[in-house]
N, C-alpha and C positions, 0 to 999 in steps of 0.2 A: 160264617153267616153274619158277621158283625154288621149291624145296620140294616139288614134285610130280613124279611120274613120268609121262611121256607115255604115253598108252594108246590113241591113235588115230594113223592115218597123218598126219593134219593136224598133230597135236601133235609127232610125231617130225620131220616136215618143218620145222616152225617152230623146233624146238630146233637142228637142224643148220644151218638157214638163218641163224639168229641167230649161231651160232658161226662160220660162214663169213664173214658180213658184218662181224662185229666183229673179225675177225682172230684169233680163238681157234683156228680151223683155217685154216692158211695154204695158199696155192696149192701143189698137188702133194702135200699131206698125205693119207695113206691113212686112209680111214674103216673102221670095223669091217665085217665081212661082214654081209650081210642076216641070216644065221642068228644071228650074234653079237648084232646089234642087237635081234632078236626076243627072244633069251634075256635080254639085259640089261634090257629093258623089260617082259618078261612078256607079249608080244603074239605073235600068229600071224606066221609068216614072210611071209604074204601082206600083212599090214599094214605090216611093215617094208619090203617090196619096193615097195609102193605109194608110200610116202614117198620112197624112193630114186628111183623113176621120176619123181616130180614134181620133185625137185631136178635130175635129169638133164635133163628137158624144159626147165627154166628155165635151163640152162647153168651151174649151180653145181657139178655134179660130173660126172665122166667115169668110166664103168664099162668096163673092158676085161678080157676073159678072160685069166686067168693073171697079170694085173697088178693086179687088185683095183679097188676104187672109190676115186678120189682127187678132191680139190678141183680144179676146173677152173682152168686158168691165167687170171688176171685176175678171178676171182670174189671175191677177198678183198683188202682189207677195204673197208668203206664209208669215206667221208672221215672223218678224225680228229675234226672238229667234230661230226659226227653221233654218233659213238661216245661222245664226251665228254658230249654232251647226253643221250644215252640212259642213260649211267651216272648222271648227276645226277638224271634223272627217276626211275630205279629207286631210288636212295637216298632221294630225297624221298618217294616213294610208300611205301616201306617204313617210313620214319620217321613218316609220317602214318597208318600202318596201312591204307593203301589196297591192296586186293588186286591181284594181277597182272591178273586179268580186268577189273577196273574201270579200271585204268591203261590197258590196251589199248583198252578202250571209249572212254576219254577221248581218247586219241591218234587213234583212228578218227574220232570226232566232230569234233575240231579239224581233222584232215586233210580231211574232207569239206566242212566249212565253208570252209576256205581254198581248196579246189579250186573250189567254187561261186563264191566271191568273185572268183577270178581269171578265171572264165569271163565275168564281167560286163563 
């Protein structure tokens, strides 16, 4: 989402998911309220709530009354090698003027090709 503001639940989910998996948001760290997230990104509260529900369903965050929403224990980070490769890919893509959307599409295509190869 570099340079763009998330405007859908999926984009907000992806933003927080990436921050958690990369270690930018650590285990136990508090997330903004749904209301604050909606305000920050200029979306409806229902949109922000949908993103939080998805993250909670996937075990990345834990929401508790009066304690707020926090990164779930063990949710962060991805292995260091994955984070380093992702940073290198982001830098290379930016340097080559490849958009975020195209970079993600490339990773998905490579991922799917690799998964198909492993099934054989």
